[in-house]
C-alpha positions as CSV (number, residue, x, y, z in Angstrom):
1,M,10.9,10.9,36.6
2,Q,7.9,10.7,34.4
3,Q,9.8,12.5,31.7
4,L,12.8,10.2,31.8
5,F,10.5,7.3,31.6
6,M,8.8,8.9,28.3
7,V,12.1,9.5,26.7
8,V,13.2,6.0,27.4
9,T,10.0,4.4,25.9
10,V,10.3,6.7,22.9
11,V,13.9,5.7,22.4
12,V,13.2,2.1,22.7
13,V,10.2,2.0,20.5
14,G,11.9,4.4,18.1
15,L,15.0,2.0,17.7
16,M,12.7,-1.0,17.2
17,V,10.8,0.8,14.5
18,G,14.1,1.9,13.0
19,V,15.4,-1.7,12.8
20,E,12.2,-3.1,11.3
21,L,12.1,-0.2,8.7
22,S,15.7,-0.7,7.8
23,V,14.9,-4.5,7.3
24,A,12.2,-3.5,4.9
25,A,13.8,-0.6,3.2
26,F,17.5,-1.6,2.8
27,V,18.4,-5.1,4.3
28,N,16.1,-7.3,2.4
29,P,16.0,-5.4,-0.9
30,G,19.9,-5.5,-0.7
31,L,19.8,-9.2,-0.2
32,G,17.4,-9.7,-2.9
33,R,19.9,-8.5,-5.4
34,L,22.5,-11.0,-4.5
35,P,22.9,-14.3,-6.1
36,D,20.4,-16.8,-4.9
37,A,22.7,-18.8,-2.6
38,A,24.0,-15.6,-0.8
39,C,20.6,-14.2,-0.7
40,V,19.2,-17.4,1.1
41,A,22.2,-17.4,3.4
42,G,21.8,-13.8,4.4
43,R,18.1,-14.1,4.9
44,S,18.4,-17.3,7.1
45,D,21.1,-15.7,9.1
46,S,19.1,-12.4,9.6
47,A,16.1,-14.7,10.4
48,R,18.0,-16.5,13.2
49,V,19.6,-13.3,14.7
50,L,16.6,-11.1,14.6
51,G,14.4,-14.0,15.6
52,R,16.2,-14.3,18.9
53,V,16.2,-10.3,19.7
54,M,13.1,-8.9,18.4
55,P,10.6,-10.9,20.6
56,F,12.2,-9.3,23.7
57,W,12.3,-5.8,22.0
58,Y,8.6,-6.1,21.3
59,I,7.6,-7.3,24.7
60,L,9.8,-4.4,26.3
61,S,8.0,-1.9,24.0
62,V,4.5,-3.3,24.8
63,V,5.4,-3.1,28.6
64,L,6.8,0.3,28.5
65,V,3.9,1.7,26.4
66,G,1.5,-0.1,28.5
67,W,2.9,1.3,31.8
68,W,2.8,4.8,30.2
69,A,-0.8,4.3,29.3
70,V,-1.6,3.5,33.0
71,Q,0.5,6.4,34.4
72,S,-1.1,8.9,32.0
73,W,-4.7,7.8,32.5
74,G,-6.9,11.0,33.2
75,R,-4.4,13.3,31.2
76,A,-4.6,14.5,27.3
77,Q,-2.1,12.0,26.2
78,A,-3.8,8.8,27.7
79,L,-5.9,8.2,24.5
80,L,-3.0,8.4,22.2
81,V,-0.7,6.2,24.4
82,T,-3.5,3.7,24.6
83,V,-3.9,3.7,20.9
84,V,-0.2,3.2,20.6
85,A,-0.4,0.3,23.0
86,A,-3.3,-1.3,21.0
87,L,-1.3,-0.8,17.7
88,L,1.9,-2.5,19.3
89,V,-0.4,-5.4,20.4
90,V,-1.7,-5.7,16.8
91,S,2.0,-5.7,15.5
92,V,2.7,-8.6,18.0
93,V,-0.2,-10.6,16.9
94,L,0.6,-10.0,13.3
95,S,4.2,-11.2,14.1
96,V,3.3,-14.2,15.9
97,A,0.4,-15.4,13.9
98,L,1.7,-14.6,10.3
99,L,5.5,-13.5,10.2
100,E,7.0,-15.8,12.8
101,P,6.0,-19.1,11.2
102,I,7.5,-18.1,7.9
103,N,10.8,-16.6,9.9
104,A,11.2,-19.8,11.7
105,R,11.3,-21.7,8.5
106,V,13.7,-19.3,6.8
107,A,16.1,-19.5,9.9
108,R,16.4,-23.1,9.3
109,W,17.4,-22.9,5.5
110,T,20.8,-23.9,4.3
111,A,22.1,-24.1,0.8
112,Q,21.2,-27.8,0.7
113,S,17.6,-27.4,2.3
114,V,16.3,-24.4,0.8
115,P,12.8,-25.2,-0.8
116,A,12.0,-24.7,-4.3
117,D,9.3,-21.8,-3.5
118,W,11.8,-20.0,-1.3
119,Q,11.2,-16.8,-3.2
120,Q,7.5,-16.9,-2.8
121,Q,7.8,-17.5,1.0
122,V,10.3,-14.7,1.5
123,G,7.9,-12.6,-0.8
124,K,4.9,-13.3,1.3
125,W,7.1,-12.5,4.6
126,D,8.1,-9.1,3.0
127,G,4.5,-8.2,2.1
128,L,3.4,-8.9,5.6
129,H,6.5,-7.2,7.0
130,Y,5.6,-3.9,5.1
131,V,2.2,-4.0,6.7
132,R,3.9,-4.4,10.2
133,V,6.4,-1.6,9.5
134,G,3.3,0.7,8.4
135,I,1.7,-0.1,11.8
136,L,5.1,0.5,13.8
137,V,5.6,3.9,12.0
138,A,2.1,5.0,12.8
139,T,2.9,3.8,16.4
140,F,6.0,5.7,16.7
141,I,4.6,9.0,15.3
142,L,1.7,8.7,17.8
143,L,4.0,8.0,20.6
144,V,6.2,11.1,19.8
145,V,2.9,13.2,19.6
146,A,1.8,11.8,22.9
147,G,5.1,12.8,24.4
148,T,4.5,16.3,23.5
149,A,0.9,16.5,24.7
């Protein structure tokens, strides 16, 4: 049963990391090559959709990894899984404190309400998102290593 739980946790976290990586590497750069109105519409729609889904995914990931850390206490993988849990919490704090306020504004943009500094706002979000993706990729790698320990 523990093996199945570990696999489920790795899959849930891995898919979340994959979504965030694809946003950073493919979705937002692709939207950035579109005309401004299409870029704004795409970013706004993505902000709304992902803004509804990702909080639950992050919470589920933290809970699963936290439970894994508790269950592995006293074993070789405990330290790694605890580090993974801490990194996930850091990514959540980063998201809530810095990324979500920008995302909430972007989600409300329309062609008529887009601010003059919209490119600077999405640029700031992208930069912070790259930091979050780096943390998440490290998290995923450590989680996979922990699963093999």
